[in-house]
C-alpha positions as CSV (number, residue, x, y, z in Angstrom):
1,M,-90.0,79.9,-130.3
2,S,-86.9,79.9,-128.7
3,L,-85.4,77.4,-126.3
4,V,-83.2,77.2,-123.5
5,L,-81.8,73.9,-122.1
6,I,-80.2,74.5,-118.8
7,G,-77.6,71.7,-118.1
8,A,-75.2,70.4,-121.0
9,G,-75.6,66.6,-120.5
10,L,-76.8,63.6,-122.6
11,A,-80.7,64.5,-121.8
12,A,-80.1,68.1,-123.3
13,A,-78.0,67.1,-126.1
14,T,-80.5,64.3,-127.1
15,A,-83.3,66.8,-127.1
16,V,-81.6,69.1,-129.2
17,T,-80.5,66.0,-131.6
18,Q,-84.0,64.9,-132.0
19,L,-85.4,68.5,-132.6
20,R,-82.8,69.0,-135.5
21,E,-83.3,65.6,-136.9
22,A,-86.9,66.5,-137.2
23,G,-86.2,69.7,-139.1
24,D,-87.0,72.1,-136.0
25,S,-85.0,75.3,-136.5
26,R,-86.0,77.3,-133.6
27,P,-83.2,79.2,-131.8
28,V,-81.5,76.7,-129.2
29,T,-79.2,77.5,-126.4
30,I,-77.6,75.0,-124.1
31,V,-76.1,76.5,-120.7
32,G,-73.4,74.3,-118.8
33,D,-71.6,74.6,-115.8
34,E,-68.7,71.7,-116.6
35,G,-66.8,73.5,-119.6
36,E,-67.4,70.5,-121.2
37,L,-69.5,69.7,-124.3
38,P,-72.2,67.2,-123.7
39,Y,-71.0,63.6,-123.1
40,E,-72.5,60.4,-121.5
41,R,-71.3,59.2,-118.2
42,P,-71.3,55.5,-118.6
43,G,-68.0,55.7,-120.1
44,L,-66.5,57.3,-117.1
45,S,-67.0,54.2,-114.5
46,K,-66.3,51.6,-117.5
47,G,-64.5,52.0,-120.7
48,V,-62.4,55.2,-119.8
49,L,-61.9,54.1,-116.4
50,L,-60.5,50.9,-117.5
51,G,-58.3,52.6,-120.2
52,A,-60.1,50.8,-122.8
53,E,-61.4,53.8,-124.4
54,P,-60.3,57.5,-124.7
55,M,-62.0,60.3,-123.0
56,D,-63.3,61.8,-126.2
57,S,-65.4,58.5,-126.8
58,V,-67.8,59.9,-124.3
59,F,-68.8,63.0,-126.2
60,V,-72.4,63.0,-128.0
61,H,-71.2,65.2,-130.6
62,D,-68.0,67.4,-131.5
63,A,-68.0,71.0,-131.3
64,A,-68.5,71.4,-135.0
65,W,-72.0,69.5,-134.9
66,Y,-73.5,72.2,-132.4
67,A,-72.0,74.8,-135.0
68,E,-73.6,73.4,-138.1
69,H,-76.9,72.9,-136.4
70,D,-77.1,76.5,-135.1
71,V,-77.0,75.6,-131.5
72,R,-75.4,78.2,-129.3
73,M,-73.1,76.8,-126.7
74,I,-72.6,78.6,-123.3
75,L,-70.4,76.1,-121.4
76,D,-68.5,78.1,-118.8
77,D,-71.1,80.5,-117.4
78,A,-73.8,78.8,-115.4
79,A,-77.5,79.4,-114.8
80,V,-78.2,81.1,-111.5
81,T,-81.7,82.4,-111.8
82,L,-84.8,81.2,-113.7
83,D,-87.7,83.8,-113.8
84,I,-90.7,81.7,-115.1
85,A,-93.0,84.9,-115.3
86,A,-90.5,86.9,-117.4
87,G,-89.3,83.9,-119.4
88,T,-85.5,84.6,-118.7
89,V,-82.6,82.7,-117.3
90,G,-79.7,84.6,-115.6
91,L,-76.2,83.6,-115.9
92,T,-73.3,84.0,-113.6
93,S,-71.8,86.4,-115.7
94,G,-74.9,88.7,-115.5
95,D,-76.1,88.0,-119.0
96,V,-79.7,87.2,-119.3
97,L,-81.3,84.8,-121.8
98,D,-84.8,85.3,-123.0
99,Y,-86.9,81.6,-123.8
100,D,-90.4,80.9,-125.0
101,D,-89.4,77.3,-123.6
102,V,-87.2,76.1,-121.3
103,I,-85.8,72.6,-120.4
104,L,-84.1,71.8,-117.0
105,A,-81.5,69.2,-117.3
106,T,-79.5,70.0,-114.4
107,G,-78.5,66.4,-113.5
108,A,-77.6,65.3,-110.2
109,T,-74.2,66.0,-107.6
110,A,-72.3,63.0,-106.1
111,R,-73.1,62.6,-102.3
112,R,-70.4,63.2,-100.0
113,P,-71.3,61.9,-96.5
114,P,-70.9,64.2,-93.3
115,I,-68.0,62.1,-91.9
116,P,-64.7,63.3,-90.6
117,G,-62.0,63.5,-93.3
118,V,-64.5,63.3,-96.5
119,D,-62.6,66.2,-98.0
120,L,-59.4,65.1,-97.5
121,P,-56.9,65.0,-101.0
122,G,-57.1,61.3,-102.4
123,V,-61.0,61.1,-101.5
124,H,-63.1,60.8,-104.8
125,T,-66.3,60.8,-106.2
126,L,-67.3,59.7,-109.8
127,R,-69.7,61.9,-111.5
128,R,-67.7,63.9,-114.0
129,I,-64.8,64.0,-116.7
130,P,-62.2,65.2,-114.1
131,D,-63.2,62.7,-111.5
132,S,-62.7,59.8,-113.8
133,R,-59.3,61.2,-115.2
134,A,-58.0,61.6,-111.6
135,L,-59.2,58.2,-110.5
136,R,-57.5,56.5,-113.4
137,Q,-54.2,58.4,-112.7
138,S,-54.2,57.4,-108.9
139,W,-54.3,53.7,-108.8
140,G,-52.2,50.9,-110.0
141,P,-50.3,47.8,-108.6
142,G,-49.2,48.3,-105.0
143,R,-52.0,50.9,-104.5
144,S,-54.6,50.6,-102.0
145,V,-58.3,51.5,-102.8
146,V,-61.1,51.6,-100.4
147,V,-64.6,52.1,-102.0
148,V,-67.3,53.3,-99.7
149,G,-70.8,52.2,-101.0
150,G,-71.7,48.7,-102.9
151,G,-73.8,50.2,-105.6
152,W,-73.4,50.4,-109.2
153,I,-70.5,53.1,-109.1
154,G,-69.0,51.6,-106.2
155,L,-68.7,48.3,-107.9
156,E,-67.9,49.3,-111.3
157,T,-65.2,51.4,-109.7
158,A,-63.9,48.6,-107.5
159,A,-63.6,46.3,-110.7
160,A,-61.8,49.0,-112.6
161,A,-59.3,49.5,-109.7
162,R,-58.8,45.8,-109.2
163,L,-58.0,45.4,-113.0
164,A,-55.3,48.0,-112.7
165,G,-53.7,45.9,-110.3
166,A,-54.7,47.6,-106.8
167,D,-55.7,46.3,-103.7
168,V,-59.5,46.9,-103.1
169,T,-61.9,46.8,-100.3
170,V,-65.6,47.7,-100.6
171,L,-67.4,48.9,-97.6
172,E,-71.1,48.5,-97.8
173,A,-73.5,49.4,-95.0
174,G,-76.2,47.1,-96.1
175,D,-76.3,43.3,-95.6
176,V,-75.4,42.6,-99.4
177,P,-74.1,45.1,-102.4
178,L,-77.0,46.3,-104.7
179,H,-80.0,45.2,-102.3
180,A,-82.5,47.9,-103.4
181,A,-81.8,47.1,-107.0
182,L,-81.7,43.5,-107.2
183,G,-82.4,42.2,-103.9
184,P,-80.4,39.7,-101.5
185,T,-80.0,36.8,-104.1
186,L,-78.5,38.9,-106.7
187,G,-76.8,41.3,-104.5
188,E,-74.7,38.4,-103.2
189,H,-74.1,37.0,-106.8
190,F,-72.1,40.4,-107.1
191,A,-70.5,40.4,-104.0
192,A,-69.1,36.8,-104.7
193,L,-68.2,38.1,-108.1
194,H,-65.8,40.9,-106.7
195,R,-64.5,38.4,-103.9
196,S,-63.6,35.9,-106.7
197,H,-61.3,38.7,-108.3
198,G,-59.6,39.3,-104.9
199,V,-61.7,42.2,-103.6
200,D,-62.5,42.6,-99.8
201,V,-66.1,43.1,-99.9
202,R,-67.3,43.9,-96.1
203,T,-71.1,44.3,-95.5
204,G,-72.8,45.7,-92.6
205,V,-70.3,48.0,-91.8
206,L,-70.2,52.1,-91.4
207,V,-67.2,54.3,-92.1
208,T,-66.8,56.6,-89.1
209,A,-64.0,58.6,-90.4
210,I,-61.4,59.1,-93.1
211,E,-58.0,60.0,-91.9
212,G,-54.7,61.2,-92.9
213,D,-52.3,63.9,-92.5
214,G,-52.5,66.3,-95.6
215,A,-53.6,63.3,-97.7
216,V,-55.6,60.4,-97.2
217,S,-54.1,57.4,-95.5
218,A,-56.8,55.3,-93.9
219,V,-60.5,54.7,-93.4
220,R,-61.7,54.0,-90.1
221,V,-64.7,51.5,-89.4
222,G,-65.6,51.4,-85.8
223,E,-62.2,50.4,-84.1
224,E,-60.5,49.3,-87.2
225,T,-58.3,51.2,-89.5
226,I,-58.1,50.0,-93.2
227,P,-55.0,51.3,-95.1
228,A,-55.9,53.6,-98.2
229,D,-53.9,55.5,-100.8
230,V,-57.3,56.2,-102.5
231,V,-60.9,56.3,-101.3
232,V,-63.9,56.3,-103.8
233,L,-67.3,57.7,-102.5
234,G,-70.0,55.7,-104.0
235,V,-73.0,56.5,-101.9
236,G,-75.4,58.0,-104.5
237,A,-76.2,61.4,-105.9
238,A,-78.7,64.1,-105.0
239,P,-80.6,65.7,-107.9
240,N,-79.8,69.5,-108.5
241,V,-83.0,71.3,-107.7
242,A,-81.8,74.6,-106.1
243,L,-82.8,76.8,-109.3
244,A,-85.7,74.9,-109.7
245,E,-86.9,75.7,-105.9
246,H,-85.8,79.3,-106.2
247,A,-88.2,79.6,-109.1
248,G,-91.1,78.3,-107.4
249,L,-91.5,74.9,-109.0
250,A,-92.6,71.8,-107.1
251,V,-89.8,69.7,-105.9
252,D,-89.9,66.3,-104.3
253,D,-86.7,64.2,-104.9
254,G,-86.2,66.0,-108.3
255,I,-88.3,68.5,-110.0
256,V,-91.9,67.2,-110.0
257,V,-93.2,66.7,-113.8
258,D,-96.2,65.2,-115.5
259,D,-96.0,62.4,-117.8
260,Q,-95.2,64.8,-120.7
261,L,-92.3,66.2,-118.5
262,R,-93.7,69.5,-117.8
263,A,-93.1,71.3,-114.6
264,A,-95.1,74.5,-115.4
265,P,-96.4,76.0,-118.6
266,H,-93.5,75.9,-121.0
267,V,-91.0,74.7,-118.3
268,Y,-90.0,71.0,-118.5
269,A,-87.4,69.0,-116.6
270,I,-85.6,65.9,-118.0
271,G,-83.0,63.3,-117.0
272,D,-81.7,62.8,-113.6
273,V,-83.4,65.6,-112.0
274,A,-86.8,64.6,-113.0
275,T,-89.2,62.7,-110.7
276,T,-91.9,62.0,-113.4
277,E,-95.5,60.7,-113.3
278,H,-95.6,57.6,-115.3
279,A,-98.5,56.6,-117.5
280,S,-99.1,53.7,-115.5
281,G,-99.8,55.5,-112.4
282,G,-97.0,56.6,-109.6
283,R,-93.9,58.8,-109.8
284,I,-90.4,57.6,-110.4
285,R,-86.8,59.5,-110.7
286,V,-84.1,57.3,-112.9
287,E,-80.4,58.3,-113.0
288,H,-79.7,56.3,-115.8
289,W,-78.1,56.4,-119.4
290,D,-81.3,55.0,-121.3
291,N,-83.6,57.4,-119.4
292,A,-81.7,60.5,-120.2
293,I,-81.8,59.4,-123.9
294,R,-85.7,58.5,-123.8
295,Q,-86.5,61.6,-122.2
296,G,-84.6,63.9,-124.1
297,R,-86.3,62.2,-127.2
298,L,-89.7,62.5,-125.5
299,A,-89.2,66.3,-124.7
300,A,-88.5,66.9,-128.1
301,Q,-91.8,65.4,-129.2
302,V,-93.8,67.3,-126.8
303,L,-92.1,70.7,-127.9
304,R,-93.1,69.6,-131.6
305,G,-96.9,69.1,-130.4
306,E,-96.9,65.2,-130.5
307,D,-98.9,63.3,-128.2
308,A,-96.1,61.4,-126.5
309,H,-96.1,60.4,-122.6
310,Y,-93.6,58.7,-120.4
311,D,-94.6,55.1,-120.5
312,W,-91.4,53.0,-120.8
313,S,-89.7,50.8,-117.9
314,P,-86.3,51.7,-116.8
315,Y,-83.3,50.3,-118.3
316,F,-79.7,49.8,-117.2
317,F,-76.5,47.9,-117.9
318,T,-73.2,47.0,-116.2
319,D,-69.7,45.6,-117.1
320,Q,-67.6,44.2,-114.3
321,Y,-64.6,41.6,-115.1
322,D,-66.2,39.3,-117.4
323,L,-69.8,39.9,-116.5
324,G,-71.9,41.9,-118.7
325,M,-75.6,42.3,-118.0
326,E,-78.8,44.3,-119.1
327,Y,-81.6,45.1,-116.5
328,V,-85.2,46.2,-117.6
329,G,-88.0,46.9,-115.1
330,R,-88.2,47.9,-111.4
331,S,-88.3,45.1,-108.9
332,A,-88.4,45.3,-105.0
333,P,-86.1,43.6,-102.7
334,E,-89.1,41.2,-101.5
335,D,-90.0,40.2,-105.2
336,E,-89.1,36.4,-105.9
337,V,-86.3,35.9,-108.2
338,T,-86.4,32.7,-110.7
339,F,-83.4,31.9,-112.7
340,R,-83.1,30.3,-116.2
341,G,-79.7,28.9,-116.6
342,D,-77.2,28.3,-113.8
343,P,-75.8,31.8,-112.3
344,A,-72.5,29.8,-111.6
345,S,-72.0,29.2,-115.1
346,G,-71.8,33.3,-115.7
347,E,-74.7,32.8,-118.3
348,F,-78.4,33.3,-117.2
349,L,-81.5,35.1,-116.9
350,A,-83.1,36.2,-113.9
351,F,-86.6,37.2,-113.5
352,W,-88.3,39.1,-110.7
353,T,-92.0,38.5,-110.1
354,R,-94.5,39.8,-107.3
355,E,-97.5,37.4,-107.1
356,D,-96.2,35.8,-110.5
357,V,-96.5,39.3,-112.2
358,L,-93.0,40.0,-113.8
359,T,-91.6,43.2,-112.3
360,A,-87.9,43.0,-113.8
361,A,-85.8,40.8,-115.9
362,M,-82.0,40.9,-116.2
363,N,-79.7,39.1,-119.0
364,V,-75.9,38.1,-117.8
365,N,-73.7,37.5,-120.5
366,I,-76.6,36.5,-122.8
367,W,-77.3,39.0,-125.6
368,D,-79.9,40.5,-127.8
369,V,-82.8,39.7,-125.6
370,S,-83.5,42.8,-123.8
371,D,-86.3,43.7,-126.1
372,D,-88.1,40.2,-125.5
373,L,-87.5,40.6,-121.8
374,R,-89.2,44.0,-121.9
375,S,-92.1,43.2,-123.8
376,L,-92.9,40.4,-120.8
377,L,-93.0,43.0,-117.8
378,G,-96.3,43.4,-116.3
379,R,-97.5,39.9,-117.6
380,T,-98.5,37.1,-115.3
381,I,-96.0,34.3,-115.7
382,A,-95.7,31.3,-113.6
383,P,-92.0,30.8,-112.3
384,D,-91.6,27.3,-113.7
385,R,-92.3,28.6,-117.2
386,L,-89.9,31.3,-116.6
387,A,-87.1,29.1,-115.4
388,D,-87.8,26.5,-118.6
389,P,-85.1,26.9,-121.2
390,G,-87.6,24.8,-123.4
391,V,-90.2,27.8,-123.5
392,G,-88.9,30.6,-125.9
393,L,-88.9,34.1,-124.4
394,T,-91.6,34.9,-127.3
395,E,-93.7,32.0,-126.3
396,L,-94.2,33.0,-122.8
């Protein structure tokens, strides 16, 4: 039973690792279009971008591991066709791979908004290894960096640029950064964090043009022009669904799969590109590191015939300046927020509830509690008990 994985990212590498560790010896081929071994993306906007970690720290395995485990790697010949009826994958080179099972792990592509000047030299996105390397080399003391978008990538990039000594401006269209992820109260907390480090955070603004003669020199917001030596676009990512669409698979903000990651018989999708039926009902597409790992493991379990299903809550983490945090669950901006501890102290827990049902939780500079917080999700807990430091998390 041969397996082809299209996409050479963390999800694909995790699936293969899980198979081999379970003793599965089926023929496996990983096809990628980046020319890089599978790697973990968080370091590109965290340790590597900060200069605290080397670039090779992001790779899941070295080349020797794949060779030793009989995994064929095709890293510079992208998949361009998927023929489900024939069970074949066509590559740019014209080569054709046969498969018994195929996993689409094609990931997502950083968005470039349709505004004038978006393709000027000096305008960056942050998604791949060359992006992180180019950004790290482009800023420093005396450089002006404008970040368009106040989401996770935008704010992590802003923190790295500021710590490198650059002058940084963040332009966010919404009323506060991170509104969709954290709601207004915690979004404002992150805005205040950046302002306290000298970042000019502007909200409720729209970029109308990026200007420059041969290279970027400014960003226009209405009638104002903001000087910029570097512009970073942090406005989200679009799932790479073209191959799936052309193959006739269902697509709806990602490749539609069931709670075993199955898009069609012998066809699976995992990671950023998969919009997945959750065991608790509804669909979800998650672009975070933890989900890529968990879905990679789940795909391997399903291929091995295990009765496993997508039933976990999303998790993500961030490090910005002296703030480190972990978040688990899925809240909505209108959910009620309860704090345990004073946010001004820099160490606290936050809980989101909807009619007293816990939808999400976050630990900030308090560690080894994420599993306890995860265990509380979906339970009915009064906010006053959540806020009470005298009640242990395992006692709630």
